[in-house]
C-alpha positions as a Python dict, from the first residue, in 0.01 Angstrom:
ca = {
    (1, 'M'): (0, 0, 0),
    (2, 'D'): (2, 246, 291),
    (3, 'P'): (371, 307, 313),
    (4, 'P'): (360, 278, 714),
    (5, 'L'): (227, -36, 670),
    (6, 'Q'): (472, -161, 433),
    (7, 'R'): (784, -48, 663),
    (8, 'K'): (570, -278, 913),
    (9, 'I'): (554, -599, 681),
    (10, 'E'): (937, -528, 573),
    (11, 'Q'): (1023, -451, 935),
    (12, 'L'): (871, -810, 1064),
    (13, 'I'): (1042, -990, 763),
    (14, 'K'): (1385, -904, 854),
    (15, 'S'): (1391, -943, 1203),
    (16, 'H'): (1470, -1272, 1148),
    (17, 'K'): (1651, -1484, 894),
    (18, 'V'): (1340, -1732, 849),
    (19, 'F'): (979, -1566, 897),
    (20, 'L'): (701, -1689, 871),
    (21, 'F'): (325, -1499, 872),
    (22, 'M'): (21, -1769, 984),
    (23, 'K'): (-295, -1788, 1119),
    (24, 'G'): (-208, -1841, 1526),
    (25, 'T'): (143, -1890, 1690),
    (26, 'P'): (422, -2174, 1630),
    (27, 'E'): (292, -2304, 2005),
    (28, 'D'): (-140, -2280, 1828),
    (29, 'P'): (-169, -2269, 1504),
    (30, 'Q'): (-518, -2188, 1381),
    (31, 'C'): (-543, -2337, 1044),
    (32, 'G'): (-379, -2671, 882),
    (33, 'F'): (-161, -2545, 670),
    (34, 'S'): (-6, -2301, 915),
    (35, 'A'): (57, -2613, 1144),
    (36, 'K'): (188, -2772, 857),
    (37, 'V'): (464, -2495, 794),
    (38, 'V'): (541, -2502, 1143),
    (39, 'E'): (615, -2863, 1163),
    (40, 'V'): (814, -2871, 847),
    (41, 'L'): (1057, -2576, 1017),
    (42, 'Q'): (1067, -2745, 1349),
    (43, 'D'): (1123, -3096, 1213),
    (44, 'L'): (1447, -2955, 1017),
    (45, 'K'): (1562, -2775, 1320),
    (46, 'I'): (1480, -2433, 1126),
    (47, 'S'): (1467, -2134, 1377),
    (48, 'F'): (1232, -1885, 1292),
    (49, 'G'): (1025, -1519, 1312),
    (50, 'S'): (626, -1545, 1317),
    (51, 'C'): (329, -1334, 1310),
    (52, 'N'): (28, -1419, 1406),
    (53, 'V'): (-210, -1230, 1143),
    (54, 'F'): (-511, -1236, 1322),
    (55, 'E'): (-369, -990, 1604),
    (56, 'D'): (-383, -749, 1286),
    (57, 'E'): (-602, -739, 1005),
    (58, 'S'): (-406, -441, 845),
    (59, 'V'): (-87, -715, 841),
    (60, 'R'): (-347, -958, 747),
    (61, 'E'): (-461, -801, 406),
    (62, 'G'): (-130, -622, 358),
    (63, 'I'): (103, -914, 309),
    (64, 'K'): (-115, -1083, 65),
    (65, 'E'): (-68, -718, -145),
    (66, 'Y'): (283, -721, -47),
    (67, 'S'): (393, -1082, -178),
    (68, 'H'): (120, -1084, -491),
    (69, 'W'): (24, -1411, -318),
    (70, 'P'): (-346, -1473, -200),
    (71, 'T'): (-329, -1680, 72),
    (72, 'L'): (-150, -1771, 408),
    (73, 'P'): (97, -1884, 566),
    (74, 'Q'): (370, -1693, 412),
    (75, 'L'): (744, -1810, 456),
    (76, 'Y'): (1039, -1538, 399),
    (77, 'I'): (1387, -1644, 386),
    (78, 'N'): (1650, -1372, 407),
    (79, 'G'): (1407, -1107, 365),
    (80, 'K'): (1288, -1321, -2),
    (81, 'F'): (916, -1449, -56),
    (82, 'I'): (940, -1836, -83),
    (83, 'G'): (541, -1913, -51),
    (84, 'G'): (288, -2074, 114),
    (85, 'C'): (220, -2442, 268),
    (86, 'D'): (296, -2675, -61),
    (87, 'I'): (557, -2500, -168),
    (88, 'V'): (753, -2518, 191),
    (89, 'T'): (665, -2874, 161),
    (90, 'E'): (824, -2996, -122),
    (91, 'L'): (1115, -2762, -85),
    (92, 'A'): (1203, -2946, 212),
    (93, 'E'): (1129, -3285, 86),
    (94, 'K'): (1384, -3202, -207),
    (95, 'G'): (1598, -3083, 42),
    (96, 'E'): (1635, -2700, -120),
    (97, 'L'): (1450, -2568, 211),
    (98, 'Q'): (1742, -2658, 408),
    (99, 'K'): (1976, -2500, 135),
    (100, 'L'): (1765, -2173, 117),
    (101, 'V'): (1835, -2181, 493),
    (102, 'G'): (2208, -2257, 500),
    (103, 'K'): (2152, -2601, 661),
}
């Protein structure tokens, strides 16, 4: 991966305790999976930062390489990759997501 792109991705991830790479924005998700993760986070009152991958093609492709995960959305907590929609939903249902965030 291109070092400047890697730095950019790492800066985004570190900018918030909880960070979501998604299609669209929390106010206007552009895919059902991104919408679901936003809904889960908002329902649990977890504040998060986000990046609309449609605004930067290099980030859209780079985050997949960075995480070794082929799909979006992607959730990070404390700089650590957690997973996509199915994993986030499952963790929330088990009460594990709240523990990871410290709620």
